[in-house]
N, C-alpha and C positions, 0 to 999 in steps of 0.2 A: 922605554920603548912604551907607548901607550899601548894599554889592554884594550882598548875598546873592540879594536876588529875583533880577536879572537871569541869574543864574547859574542860579537855579530853573529860571528860564522859561525859558535855553536847553536845559539838560536834560528838560525837559518835550518840546524842539520835539524834540531828540536820539531821545529814546524814542518820539516819536509817529511818528516818520520811520521807527526801526527794526521799531517793531510792523507799521505799515502796510506795510512791505516784505515782512514774515515772512507775514502772513496772504494778503497776495496770490500769495502764492508757494504756499502751502497748498492742496489738493486741497477743492475743493466735496464735500458731501455729498450722492449722488445723489439726485435727487428722482424722482419715476416718474408716468405718466402714462400713459392707456393709448389707442389706435385709437380714434375715434371709428364705425367701421366696422366692423363682423365679419368675420373671417378665415375663420372656419369657421362654420357653423350650419346647424340644421333648423327649417326655419319648420311643419315639417307641414303641408304644403299639396297634401299626394295624399293615396290612399287605400290600404289594404292593408297589407301588411307592411313594418316600420321599413325605410328606405332602407338595403339591401345596399351600398352605397358608403361609408356611414356608422356602420353597426351593424353588429355580432355579436353572438352569443347565447354567456353561458356557460350549459355546459349541466350535470346532473346532480342526484340524493336523497343526497347523501355527507353531508349536516349542515353544510357550508364551514366547518369549523372553528368553529362557533357553535353547535353540537348544533340547528341550522333543522331544520323540517320541512317542506318542500316541497321538490317536485321543479322543478327550473328547465328549461322546455322553451323550443321556438320554434315552438308554434302559434301560430294564430292567436289562438285565443281568451286566449290569457294576453300577446300583445303585437301593437297593432294601431294602425294611425293612420285615424281616424274622424273627420267634422265638423271638421276642421283642429288636431286634439291627438291626442297619442300617446298609448295608454293602456296601460297594463301592470294584469294583472287577476290578482288570487290567486281558485283557487277551491276549494273544499271538492269531490276529488275523488279518487279513487284513481290515481295516476299512479307509473309506476315502483314503488317502495319504498314511496314516500312516498301520505298520505293529504291530501296538499294541491299544487296543483300554481301555480306561478308564471312569471315572466319574470326575468332579469338579462341585458340588456343594456349592451354596451363598447363605445367606439370604438376599441380597442386596434388599431393596425395602420390606421385609417382615420382619427385625429384620435385623435394625440401633439401633448403641448405643453409648452413651455416656455417658464412664467410666462405672464404674460396677466390678463385681464378675463374672468372667466364669469359668465355671466347663465344662470338658470333659472326660467321661470314655471311651476309646478304647483299640483297642490291633490291633496292625499291623501288616505289610506285613512281609514277611521274603525273601532276596535272593537280590544277585545284579543285581543292573539295577532298583529295587523298590525306590520310592523318595516320602513318603507319609508326609500329611501338614498338619497341622489344624493352620491357620493364619487368619489375619483379613488385608482389605484393606480400606482406606477411602472411603464412598459411594457417595461422591462428591468430585471433583477437584476445589478446592479454591485456589492453590498456585501455584506458579511458572510456570512450564511447562505444569500444566492442567496434569500431570499424574505423574509417577513412575522414581523417588522415592522422588518426591518434595513433594507427599499429605501423604507421610508415610506407612510404613507396621508395623505390629507386628504380628513375626513368635512363636507361642506358641510350635509349637513341629513340629520340624523335624528332618528326620529319613531317612538315606542313606545305600542301602542296606546291601555294602559293607563294613560297621563297627557299627555289630550287637550290641545291645542294648546299645548303645549312641544315646541319643537327644539332637535336641539344641532348642535354645530359642535366638531370633535377634531382635532388631528394625534394619529399614532403613530408611532412611530421606533425604535430600539433601547435608547435612553437612556428615552423616554419613551412608556411603552404601559401599557395597561389591565391585561395580566398581571401585570403586576409594581409596579402600582395608582400608575404614575407620570404618567397618560399627560395632555395640556394638552387644556384646553377649555373652553367655558361653553355656557349657554342660553340660551334668550329665549321668551317668550310669544310667541304669535304666533296673534290671534283668529282663528276659524272657518277655522282651518287645513285644513278637509275640506269645508270648505260654498263656501269662495272663493281663487282662485287669489291667490299670492302668489309676490313677485321674489326668490329665493335665491342670492346671488351670492358671489364670493370674487376677492380680489386677490390673485395671488402673484406676487412679485417677489424677487429674490436676496437681498433683506432682509427679509423678512417675508414672512408669510400673513394677511389678514383677511379675516374670514365675515362678513356682511349678510344680516339678514334685511328685507324691505322699504326697503332702503337706510340700515339700521341696524345699523351693526359692533358684532355681540355677544362678537367672540372677536378676538385679535390674538395671532402669534406672532411672535418676535421673532429673527432671527438673533443671536448674540453673539460676539464676536471669537475666543473661545476653541472655538466649538462645530467637531467636527468630522462626517464623516457620522455618527458614531451619534446625536449630535444632530438634524441636519442635512440628511437624506440629500434634499434638493428642490432640486438643479440637476441634473438628469435630467428627460428626459422622463416625462410621467404619462399617462394617459389617464381618461375618463368612463367612470361605468358609474351607473346606472340602476336600482333593485328594487326590491320586494317582498319580503320573508323573510316567513314565518310562524312563531311561534313561537322559539325559538331562547335562547341565553343570555341575552338581557337580553331582547326580544321577549317570550318566554314566562315570563319571569319570576312573573306572574301567569295562567299558565293560557292557553289559547285559548276565545274564545267561538267556537263552529261557527256561532251562528245569525247572526251577523256577513255570512258570504260569502253571495253574490261582493263582494269588493272590489277598488278601481281606484286606483292614483296616473295622474292625468291630468297631461298635458306640452303646453304651449301653443306656447315654443319651448326653444331651444339656442343661444346666442351666447357667441361666444369673442371676444375682440377682443385684440390683438397689444399687447403693452408696450412702451411708449416711454421711453427714457431723457433727460432734461432734465437738463443741469448749469448 
């Protein structure tokens, strides 16, 4: 009888044992999940000004690098909690050097986060010239020019009033940003974005950023092995920003319809769930 078959079988056995040993020694790719209980949240179950332990204000009428037309204030007329919801309201009125007033709330210094799952339930304003956003910036400037875009930006929800029911998610870095035409992002249609509340969420891990609307992922940015801070500055703490801009380089591309004001972005809750790594 030929002896080639037993030899081949022995070879396969040795190969299997060797391969099994190698696979057991190889580190498993990390798998991520998130805690089921928020570590930071605002349910807006109070009335008056936004909780000063959680929120501060960005103030000013200098255009914010985007040729915006509003003056951001800390007035109750522009930011308040009522009926269990945060209300950010843009008004047509003289304020500072601007012809509109609004508010821009930030969690910086009071809610700074490194990774996690974030959920914000919100109803958006409506009308040409509005530019609401739910987004994040780095809490400290560690890289490059010590500012934007080198230290990163995560846009979870941007909406421009001239394109109703479409929301956008993007990231900006030194290598990938709109000023050089390389920003990474996507958009999705959200029906009744200004009539109903929707959940805007993002998952942020050491390996990827995923942006979702009502549980549907519509953009994912994955860290590649070759990436340095120029492509991925997202391993430092960031903070949450909620605002309505008026006009600007994007929101004002088709002008501002003054007849629409006042306009509100209403937020039912903000919840942050810490990341858990499973191996």
